[in-house]
Each structure stands twice: as structure tokens, then as C-alpha cells.
C-alpha angles and dihedrals in degrees: 000000000000125000096262095056091045092052090047094051093045093049092050092048091046091052092049092050092045091051092046091054092053092046089054091048090051090057096040101048121069120240097225134022116247104238121209113240107235122183113235112248102198141025093264092053091048091053091047092048093050091047090054091051091052098249090127111052 
């Protein structure tokens, strides 16, 4: 097998393996972080919490 065919086969196999790794990562990693629900302690935290939820436009 000459050099060109060897490079072609290795690049195709490398691309397949590279794609396979990212497909596995897409299934393994979660989309969103699960945030802990913490009750606001003071008035400032309540305002900040409601602003994050979208209660204050």
C-alpha cells in the first residue's frame, strides 16, 4: 500500500474514532446542571431569586 492510501485510511479511521468519542460524550454528559434549591434568607436574596426566575422583567 503506498503512502497516499495509508494516509487516507488513517485519516478516515481517525475521523470515525474522533466522531465516536464526541457521540459518547453527548450521551454521557448531562445537558443542564441540577441546581440545588436553596431558600432565600433575606430580602435581597428573595429579590435576586425572583429576578432569576423571571418574575421581574
